[in-house]
C-alpha positions in Angstrom: 57.9 65.5 -14.3 54.2 66.0 -14.1 52.4 66.2 -10.8 51.1 62.7 -11.3 54.6 61.3 -11.9 55.9 63.2 -8.8 53.2 61.7 -6.6 53.8 58.2 -8.0 57.6 58.7 -7.3 56.9 59.9 -3.7 54.5 57.0 -3.1 57.2 54.5 -4.3 59.9 56.0 -2.1 58.5 55.9 1.4 61.3 57.4 3.5 61.5 61.2 3.7 62.8 63.9 6.0 60.6 66.5 7.6 61.8 69.9 8.7 60.0 71.8 11.4 61.0 74.7 13.7 60.7 75.2 17.5 61.3 78.9 18.3 64.1 79.8 15.9 65.7 76.3 15.9 65.3 73.9 13.0 64.5 70.3 13.5 64.8 67.6 10.9 63.8 63.9 11.3 63.2 60.9 9.0 59.7 59.6 8.7 57.8 57.0 6.7 55.2 58.1 4.1 51.8 56.4 4.3 50.7 57.6 0.8 50.9 60.4 -1.6 48.1 61.2 -4.0 46.1 64.2 -5.4 44.6 64.8 -1.9 47.9 65.2 -0.2 50.9 63.6 1.4 50.0 61.4 4.4 52.1 60.4 7.4 51.4 59.8 11.1 52.7 61.0 14.5 51.3 61.0 18.0 50.2 64.0 20.1 52.9 63.3 22.7 55.9 63.7 20.4 57.8 66.9 20.0 57.1 66.7 16.3 53.4 67.1 16.9 53.9 70.1 19.2 56.1 71.7 16.7 53.5 71.2 13.9 50.8 72.8 16.1 53.0 75.8 16.9 54.1 76.3 13.3 52.4 74.1 10.6 54.7 75.4 7.8 57.1 72.5 6.9 59.3 71.2 4.2 59.6 67.5 3.2 62.6 66.1 1.4 62.6 62.8 -0.5 65.9 61.5 -1.7 66.7 58.2 -3.5 68.1 57.0 -6.8 70.1 60.2 -7.4 66.7 62.1 -7.3 65.7 64.7 -4.7 62.2 66.1 -4.4 61.4 68.9 -1.9 57.9 69.8 -1.0 57.0 72.9 1.1 53.6 73.5 2.5 51.3 73.7 5.5 50.3 70.7 7.6 46.6 69.9 7.9 45.7 67.8 10.9 43.2 65.1 10.1 42.5 63.5 13.5 38.8 63.8 13.0 38.7 61.4 10.1 38.1 58.0 11.7 38.2 56.0 8.4 41.6 57.6 7.5 42.9 56.7 11.0 41.8 53.0 10.5 43.8 53.0 7.3 46.9 54.6 8.8 47.0 52.9 12.1 46.8 49.1 12.1 45.0 47.5 15.0 47.2 46.6 18.0 47.0 43.0 19.3 48.2 42.0 22.7 
């Protein structure tokens, strides 16, 4: 598969598993993908979750997408984008009470 084909497959299969560490203990949890494109793989979390704290302490992660007898693993370094207001607006829909 080409990089473009992989990104399209990831973007079409939104559920993935993210592996982090805390100390010397691994942690894996399922998450939802926002989008995957040539600029990166986007998902959200909040600063109060253990996930966020683990990412700050060690930004090296692995993602695993699995569906339709296909598995794609992606290893890399998380890059926080909390300063990008336009991206936040796209990722987080407005809350109505």
